[in-house]
N, C-alpha and C positions, 0 to 999 in steps of 0.2 A: 504493500500500500504506500510505502514511502516514495516510490517513483511517481505514483499518481499525485501525491501531495506536491512534489517538486514541480511536476508539469503544470499543475494548477497554479502554484505560486508564481511560476514564470509568466503564465498568461495574465494573471492578475497584476503582477508588477508592471508588465509592458503596457497593458491597457489603462491602468491607473496613471502611469507616467504620461501617456498620450492625453488622457482626460485632464490631468493637471495642467499640461501645457495649453490645452484648449481653453480652459477657464481662466488661467492667469495671464495669458498673453493676448487676450481679446477683450472686448467690452462685455462679454457675457456676465450676467449676474443672475443668481438664483439662490434659493435656500436649500435645505436638506432634501426635501422631496423632489424638487426639480433636478438637483444634482444626481440623485439615485436614478431617476428615470433617464436622464441624459446619458449617464455612464452606462447603464444597462442596455439601452436601445441604440445608443450612438457608438459604443466602443466594445462592450463585452459580447453583444450578439454577433458583431462582425468577426470576433475571434473564434466563434464556433466552427469546428472543422471535423469532418468524418475521421474516425480513427483516433481521436484525441479524447481526453477526459471530458472536455466541454464540447460535445458533438451536436447539440441541438438547443435552440433557444428555449424550448419547453422545459429545460432543466432549471431555468431561472424563475424565482418568485420574489416579487416586491411585496414587502410586508408579509412574508411567509411565516407561518406558524412552525414552531419547534417545541419539543418537550421542555417544560420548565425544569429547573434544577432546585437544589435544596433551599436556596434563598428566595425562591418565588412562592408566593401564596397561590398562584394560578398553576394549573396542571400543564398549560401550554402558554407560550408567549410569542408575540410577533417580532420579527427582526427585519431591518431595513431591506436587505437583499440576501437571499438564500440561494445556494446552488445545490441541486439534488443530483444523485447519481444517474437518474434517467428522466426523460420527459414525463411530466405529470406526476412524478413522485412527490410524496409529502409525508408529514409526520404521522398520519392516521393509520391505525390498525383496527379500526372499528369506529362506530359513531362517537364514542367519548374517550378513545384511547390514543393519546399522542405518545408514540414510542420510538418512531424512527428519527434518527439524526441525519442532517444533510452532510454533504461533502465540505461545505464552507458557509460561513456567515460573514457578511460584510456590514459592519455597523458604522453609521455616519453621523457627523456633527458639523454644522455650518458656522461660519463667522467666528472661527477661533484658530489661533496658531498652536494651541496646546491640546493634548488629548484630555478627554474627560475621564477622570480616574474611575468613576463608576462603570463606564463602558469597558475599561481595561480589566477591572475586577470581575465583572460578569463574564467577559470572554475567557479569562483564566479559569473560571468555574466551569463553563461549557466545555472547554477543551480538556479539562481534567476528567470530567464526567464522560466525555466521548473522545477517547484518544485519537481516533482517526479524523476528527474534525479540525479543519483549518479555520482559524479566526483572524479576521482583518478588521482593524479599527481605523477609520479614516476621519481626519479633520481637515477642513479647508477654510480659507478666508478669501472668498471671492469679492467681498466688499472692499478690502484694502489691497487686494491683489498681491498678497505676500507669500503664501505657502499652501501646499497640499502635502500632508504627511499621512503615512500609513504605518501602523504597527502590525507585526505578524505575531500571532499567538498559537503555539503548539504545545500540547500537554501541560498547560498551565504556565509555560515559559514565554515571557514577553520580549520581543525585539522591537523596541520603539524606533530605532533608526533604520528600519527595513526599507522605507521609501520616503524621500523628501524631494519635492519639486518646488523650486523657487523661481 
């Protein structure tokens, strides 16, 4: 599974870098939801390719539900952008059973140069509970045109310097 994570990491790094250039080097402005949609449909969908881990746009879910973890009072929670192993896959194993974890979660925050520590802590928790899960935490400042940063989280270990576009 490690090769799959590396392939997905490479795709996310490349597409987030291109997205960062697009929002920082142009007059584009938007908040979190606009950025998630623009990234998903303008960059990530274009990276879908047969024979790769990301082979179909149907693997993407905006505001996708995932199983909650110990710190959640809900049995399932929504995440900004979720990547599933197959088109149409989701967390459900029945009408009220959220049990399946995605390949990756990408959590976003707008108008900030710094990571939100709550997002980092939650991602550490998810990736510890689901060791095959790749977590990415993105923050960007389209208002000031200063930076897009992304932290990678695997098995509860955070790499805050994983991506920085200025």
